Residue, then its C-alpha position, 0 to 999 in steps of 0.5 A: m724526671t722522666g715523661i712520655v712523649m705526647r706529640s713530636t714534630g721533628s725538633f721538638y717534645d713535648v713530654l707530660t710528666d709524671d706530675g701533669r707539667r707539660y714542657n717543650c724539649r727538645v734532644r741534647g747529645k746523640i741519642r744512642l740507637d742500639g745500632r737501629k736505622e730509624t728517621n725519628p730517633v724520639a717517638v710518639g709514646d716513648v719513656v724518657r728521661i728528661d731535664v728540665e731547666q728554667d721550665i725547657g727540657s731535655i731528652l738525655e734518655i729513652l728508656p726502652r720500649k715495650n714495642h713499636m709500630l715501625r713501616q718503612s721512610v720513604k725519604k730515607t732508604g734503608h730506614a724505618h719510620v716509627l708511628a708510635s711506641n709502648i702501644d696495647q693496639v693498632v686501630l687501622i682506619v679504612t675505607l672501600a671507596f673514596p678513597r680506597t683502601s687497597l688489602g695489600f696496603i692493610d694486610r702490610a699495616l696487619i702484618s708489621a704489628e703482628a712483628f710486634g705483636i701488637p693486637q690490631v683492630l680493622v674500623f671500616n669507615k663511612r658505612d653510609l655512602l656503602d650500597a646493600r651490595e659494596i656492604e654484603i663486600c665488607e662483610s665478607l671481607m670483615s671475615v676473612y679477617e675475624n677469622i685469623g684473630v683481627k676485631c673488624k667495626l664498620i662503622s660511619a665517622l659522622d654518626p654521633d654516638q660511636q660508641v663501637v669506637k670508644e669502646i674498643i679503645k677504652d683503658k689502652t693505648s691504640l694508634v690510629t693510622g689510615h690512608s687520607g681520606v679515610g676519616k680518622s680525623t674525624l671519627l677522632n673529633k666525634i670520640s673526645p672532645v679533647i680532640r680537636q683535629s682539623t678535617g679535609s676533603v677527599s679529592g674527586f678526581s684523585e679520590k686521594g685524601t688531602h692531609t691535615t695531620t701534619f705530626a703524631e699526637m697522643f691525645q690522654l682521653d681519661p687516667k687510663t685511656f690514650v689515643i695516638d693520631t697520625p699524619g695520614i699513610k699513602e704507603w705501607g713499608l716493611v722492614d728487615m722481614s727475610p722471606a723466610e720470616v715473612s710467613d710469621y706474621f700471617p696466622e694463617i699460614r703460621a698455623i699450619r706450615g708444620q705440614c708441608k715436605f719441608q716445614s720451615r724451608c718450605l717459602h710457599i710458593n713453588e714447593p712439592k707438598c705445600a701445607v699452604r698452598d693446598a688450604v689457599e686451594n680448598g678455601l681455607i686461606a683465603a685467595s687475597r691473603y695469599e696474593s697479599y703473602v706473595s707481592i711481599l716475598e716477591g717484591n712487589d710493590n703492593r705497598r698502597 
């Protein structure tokens, strides 16, 4: 029979089958990855073929994925870690402060999704902690991302009615991710009684969150709405992107790079008659986005 992987602990997988039953499964043998190097060959969201004996399941095969969201493994050099597969959108929860989500982290997460054609949503949380000036800064940032097609919302996870977020995730399979401490688990708990994630606090000394979600898990809120929660991410390393390829995943660069003198050979760093650098100088491309692009090309540690 076939089913969807709903939860992964690294050794065991909860699989929901078409008849509504759940089976605790292990991988039988070695899953073929077609040459991919992944620390977790079976990911939440995978459609798998399983065999069940006495209510114990074995995963025999991963069926072809329509997409997946991954980042560089922090534990195994040269390998990727798959956050989730077969998703309709990525919902990135970010905060301006306590803890601060860097623009480099945001941009790396967005281009990781863009690489697989996955729509992105930026949810700026902790509105209740922002003063008027900080709200203006947040709205300015939201404008930058909305101009490149990223849906943005400013919310407080403490609000009892999370109708804005409920509308975002309705009838979709959404991967919800972000740094530890941004309020991801608090927000998800407010969305549906189905979700019961533990929540933690942010350290006043380091202004960093503590991990409360241990394993990736998918929750079914109604027949068409699924939410995947992931452990908080400290840094976001990119996987298998050549310098020439990076601009493919910046929509604002992709849109005008054909106007550069050297077109596809232009890396938009110091080449003459570069339309991209001209657009940055004229305010048509946000300087922060261009800085992220350059940082990625130069290999700087801008992942946090």
